[in-house]
C-alpha positions as CSV (number, residue, x, y, z in Angstrom):
1,M,-54.4,83.6,74.3
2,Q,-51.8,81.5,75.9
3,Q,-49.6,78.9,74.3
4,N,-48.0,76.1,76.0
5,L,-44.4,76.5,75.1
6,N,-43.5,73.0,76.4
7,Y,-45.3,71.4,73.4
8,L,-42.8,70.4,70.8
9,Y,-44.6,69.9,67.5
10,P,-47.0,70.9,66.0
11,Q,-47.9,74.2,67.5
12,I,-51.5,74.7,68.8
13,Y,-53.1,78.1,68.9
14,C,-55.9,79.2,71.3
15,V,-58.6,81.6,70.1
16,D,-60.9,83.7,72.2
17,S,-64.4,83.0,71.4
18,N,-65.5,86.5,72.4
19,A,-63.3,88.2,69.9
20,S,-64.8,89.6,66.9
21,P,-64.0,88.0,63.7
22,S,-63.7,91.3,62.0
23,C,-61.1,92.6,64.2
24,A,-59.2,89.5,64.8
25,P,-55.5,90.2,64.6
26,P,-53.6,88.5,61.9
27,L,-51.9,85.2,62.6
28,T,-48.2,85.4,63.0
29,A,-45.8,82.5,62.9
30,L,-44.0,82.0,66.1
31,P,-40.5,80.8,66.2
32,C,-39.8,77.2,67.0
33,P,-39.3,76.7,70.7
34,P,-36.0,75.5,71.9
35,P,-35.6,71.9,72.5
36,M,-36.9,70.7,75.7
37,P,-34.5,69.8,78.4
38,G,-33.7,66.1,78.5
39,R,-34.3,65.7,74.7
40,A,-31.1,67.1,73.3
41,G,-30.2,63.8,71.4
42,L,-33.6,63.3,69.8
43,R,-33.4,62.9,66.0
44,R,-36.0,63.3,63.4
45,P,-37.6,60.2,62.0
46,P,-36.1,58.9,58.8
47,P,-37.8,59.9,55.6
48,P,-40.2,57.4,54.0
49,P,-38.6,55.0,51.5
50,P,-38.9,55.7,47.8
51,P,-41.8,54.2,46.0
52,P,-41.0,50.8,44.4
53,P,-40.3,50.8,40.7
54,P,-43.1,49.7,38.4
55,P,-43.2,46.0,37.8
56,L,-41.4,44.8,34.6
57,S,-43.6,43.5,31.9
58,H,-43.1,40.0,30.6
59,A,-43.7,40.9,27.0
60,P,-41.4,39.2,24.4
61,P,-38.4,41.1,23.1
62,P,-38.9,43.0,19.9
63,P,-38.1,40.9,16.8
64,L,-34.8,41.2,15.1
65,P,-34.7,43.2,11.9
66,L,-35.0,41.1,8.8
67,L,-31.9,40.7,6.6
68,P,-32.1,41.9,3.1
69,C,-32.5,39.3,0.3
70,S,-29.0,39.8,-1.0
71,S,-27.5,38.8,2.4
72,L,-29.7,35.6,2.5
73,K,-28.7,34.7,-1.0
74,K,-25.0,35.2,-0.2
75,R,-25.2,33.0,2.9
76,T,-27.0,30.3,0.9
77,N,-24.3,30.4,-1.8
78,N,-21.5,30.1,0.8
79,T,-23.2,27.1,2.3
80,S,-23.6,25.4,-1.0
81,L,-19.9,26.0,-1.8
82,Y,-18.8,24.5,1.5
83,L,-21.0,21.4,0.9
84,L,-19.5,21.0,-2.6
85,L,-16.0,21.3,-1.3
86,I,-16.7,18.6,1.4
87,F,-18.2,16.3,-1.3
88,F,-15.1,16.6,-3.4
89,M,-12.8,15.9,-0.5
90,V,-14.7,12.7,0.4
91,L,-14.6,11.7,-3.3
92,V,-10.9,12.1,-3.4
93,A,-10.5,10.1,-0.2
94,L,-12.6,7.3,-1.6
95,A,-10.6,7.3,-4.9
96,G,-7.4,7.0,-3.0
97,L,-8.8,4.1,-0.9
98,G,-9.9,2.3,-4.1
99,M,-6.4,2.7,-5.7
100,G,-4.8,1.3,-2.6
101,L,-7.1,-1.7,-2.6
102,F,-6.4,-2.3,-6.3
103,Q,-2.6,-2.2,-5.7
104,L,-2.9,-4.5,-2.7
105,F,-4.9,-7.0,-4.8
106,H,-2.4,-6.8,-7.7
107,L,0.5,-7.4,-5.3
108,Q,-1.3,-10.4,-3.8
109,K,-1.9,-11.8,-7.2
110,E,1.8,-11.3,-8.3
111,L,2.9,-12.9,-5.0
112,A,0.8,-16.0,-5.7
113,T,2.4,-16.2,-9.1
114,L,5.8,-15.8,-7.6
115,R,5.2,-18.7,-5.2
116,E,4.1,-20.9,-8.0
117,S,7.2,-20.1,-10.0
118,T,9.4,-20.7,-7.1
119,S,7.8,-24.1,-6.3
120,S,8.3,-25.2,-9.9
121,G,12.0,-24.2,-9.9
122,Q,11.7,-21.4,-12.4
123,V,13.9,-18.3,-12.5
124,V,12.1,-15.3,-10.9
125,A,12.6,-11.6,-10.9
126,S,15.2,-9.8,-8.8
127,P,14.4,-9.0,-5.1
128,E,13.9,-5.3,-5.8
129,Q,11.2,-6.1,-8.4
130,Q,9.6,-8.7,-6.1
131,I,8.9,-6.1,-3.3
132,G,7.4,-3.6,-5.7
133,Y,10.3,-1.3,-6.6
134,R,9.2,1.9,-8.2
135,N,5.7,1.4,-6.7
136,T,4.9,-1.4,-9.1
137,F,5.6,-5.1,-9.2
138,E,7.7,-6.0,-12.3
139,K,8.3,-9.6,-13.0
140,K,11.4,-10.2,-15.0
141,E,11.0,-12.4,-18.1
142,L,12.1,-15.9,-17.5
143,K,15.4,-16.9,-19.1
144,K,15.2,-19.6,-21.7
145,A,17.7,-22.2,-20.3
146,A,18.1,-25.9,-19.5
147,H,20.7,-28.1,-17.9
148,L,20.1,-31.9,-17.9
149,T,22.3,-34.5,-16.3
150,G,23.0,-38.1,-17.1
151,K,20.3,-40.7,-16.1
152,P,21.9,-43.9,-14.7
153,K,19.0,-46.1,-15.8
154,S,19.1,-44.8,-19.3
155,Q,18.8,-47.4,-22.1
156,G,19.7,-47.0,-25.8
157,I,20.2,-43.9,-27.8
158,P,19.5,-41.0,-28.1
159,L,20.8,-40.5,-24.6
160,E,18.1,-40.1,-21.9
161,W,18.5,-37.2,-19.4
162,E,17.4,-36.4,-15.9
163,D,15.2,-33.2,-15.8
164,T,13.7,-33.2,-12.3
165,Y,16.1,-34.2,-9.6
166,G,19.6,-33.1,-8.6
167,I,21.1,-30.0,-10.2
168,T,18.9,-30.0,-13.3
169,L,17.1,-26.9,-14.6
170,V,14.4,-26.4,-17.2
171,S,13.1,-22.9,-17.9
172,G,11.4,-21.6,-21.0
173,V,12.0,-24.7,-23.0
174,K,10.6,-28.3,-22.9
175,Y,12.2,-31.7,-22.4
176,K,10.3,-34.2,-24.5
177,N,11.2,-37.6,-26.0
178,R,14.8,-37.3,-24.8
179,A,15.2,-33.9,-26.6
180,L,15.1,-30.2,-25.7
181,V,12.3,-28.5,-27.6
182,I,12.8,-24.8,-28.4
183,N,9.8,-22.5,-27.9
184,D,11.2,-19.1,-28.9
185,T,13.4,-18.3,-31.9
186,G,16.8,-16.7,-31.2
187,L,20.4,-17.2,-30.5
188,Y,21.3,-20.1,-28.1
189,F,24.5,-21.4,-26.7
190,V,24.3,-25.2,-26.8
191,Y,26.7,-27.5,-24.9
192,S,27.1,-31.2,-24.1
193,K,29.7,-33.3,-22.3
194,V,30.0,-37.0,-22.2
195,Y,32.3,-39.0,-19.9
196,F,33.6,-42.3,-21.3
197,R,35.4,-45.0,-19.2
198,G,36.4,-48.6,-19.5
199,K,38.3,-51.4,-17.9
200,L,40.3,-52.5,-21.0
201,C,41.6,-50.3,-23.8
202,D,40.7,-51.5,-27.2
203,N,40.8,-48.1,-28.9
204,Q,37.4,-48.4,-30.5
205,P,36.3,-45.0,-31.9
206,L,34.3,-42.8,-29.5
207,E,31.7,-40.6,-31.2
208,H,29.8,-37.8,-29.5
209,I,27.2,-36.1,-31.8
210,L,24.6,-33.3,-31.2
211,Y,21.7,-33.3,-33.6
212,K,18.9,-30.8,-34.5
213,R,15.6,-32.0,-35.7
214,N,12.7,-29.9,-37.1
215,P,9.3,-31.1,-38.4
216,N,9.9,-29.1,-41.6
217,Y,13.0,-31.1,-42.5
218,P,13.0,-34.8,-43.3
219,Q,16.4,-35.6,-41.9
220,P,18.1,-34.4,-38.6
221,L,20.9,-32.0,-38.9
222,V,24.3,-32.5,-37.2
223,L,25.2,-29.4,-35.2
224,M,28.3,-30.6,-33.5
225,E,30.3,-33.8,-33.3
226,E,33.6,-35.2,-32.0
227,R,35.3,-38.5,-32.8
228,K,38.2,-39.8,-30.6
229,M,40.8,-42.3,-31.7
230,N,43.8,-43.7,-30.0
231,Y,42.7,-42.3,-26.6
232,C,44.5,-45.1,-24.7
233,T,47.9,-46.8,-25.0
234,S,47.7,-49.9,-22.9
235,R,45.1,-52.6,-22.0
236,Q,44.3,-51.0,-18.7
237,M,41.5,-48.9,-17.2
238,W,41.0,-45.6,-18.9
239,A,38.7,-42.6,-19.0
240,Q,38.1,-39.9,-21.6
241,S,35.7,-37.0,-21.8
242,S,34.2,-35.2,-24.9
243,Y,32.9,-31.7,-24.8
244,L,30.9,-29.8,-27.5
245,G,29.7,-26.2,-27.3
246,A,28.7,-23.4,-29.8
247,V,26.2,-20.7,-30.6
248,F,23.3,-21.4,-32.9
249,N,20.3,-19.6,-34.3
250,L,17.4,-21.9,-33.3
251,T,13.8,-21.5,-34.4
252,S,10.6,-22.5,-32.7
253,A,9.8,-26.3,-32.8
254,D,13.5,-27.2,-33.1
255,S,14.5,-30.2,-30.9
256,L,18.0,-31.1,-29.9
257,Y,19.3,-34.5,-28.8
258,V,22.7,-36.3,-28.2
259,N,24.0,-39.6,-29.6
260,V,27.1,-41.6,-28.8
261,S,28.7,-44.5,-30.5
262,A,29.5,-46.6,-27.4
263,F,26.6,-46.3,-25.0
264,S,27.9,-49.0,-22.6
265,L,31.1,-46.9,-22.0
266,V,29.2,-43.8,-20.9
267,S,29.4,-42.7,-17.2
268,F,26.1,-41.1,-16.2
269,E,27.4,-39.2,-13.1
270,E,25.6,-35.8,-13.1
271,S,28.9,-33.8,-12.8
272,K,30.6,-35.6,-15.7
273,T,27.8,-36.2,-18.3
274,F,25.4,-33.4,-19.0
275,F,23.5,-31.5,-21.8
276,G,22.1,-28.0,-21.9
277,L,21.5,-24.6,-23.5
278,Y,20.6,-21.0,-22.7
279,K,19.3,-18.1,-24.8
280,L,21.6,-15.2,-25.4
């Protein structure tokens, strides 16, 4: 049996056909032949790639474990608490908005009243109260007061007074039928001044009287009076003033008016002849 030693791999064995199978020598492994000349750098082929991994299944992920009933109830209770808290916050915000609108409406109403009082010449509250000091608008009570001046076109007695133009003032009382009518009982300071003048001095008496009249009494009551005599010494131009003033307790419906003895001698300049009062 001959073997071709030049054959690299695998090895081939030749068997004699005449040999007896019973006495055939046992097969022996021959050593690997040395590499053939000219094939020193020959490498073995790379090993086969590993088998691909099994394909991933598209089955849905396993369901999450169910929460216990106590956890669900706790979560529901927390949600209800949050909703209730939000509801109360919204309610408080709406209440604050409502209060702001109410205050704005109240201030607008008071401002309109203030404008009407100003246009009618009445006394109004202080500036701090007008702008809402202490977060509320407080209107000061109007003072009971009046100041009337002489009326040039006045005719007869009682004296007629100017109550609209010039430096006049009427607040909390009424001027009616040439008299000041009291609306509120209390203490009042009442005053009157009359300026007399003439071209010739004849020394006729000059009387200046302030009366009070009340429907409950039949006759008027003299509150103050002044009588002037010998007020001039020569038959020349002269001037004389008479002033009355005092405090009285006046009641509602009392009316005050002024009389003079010599109407033709009265000067009706507003700074010289006037009549007024104010409540203390």
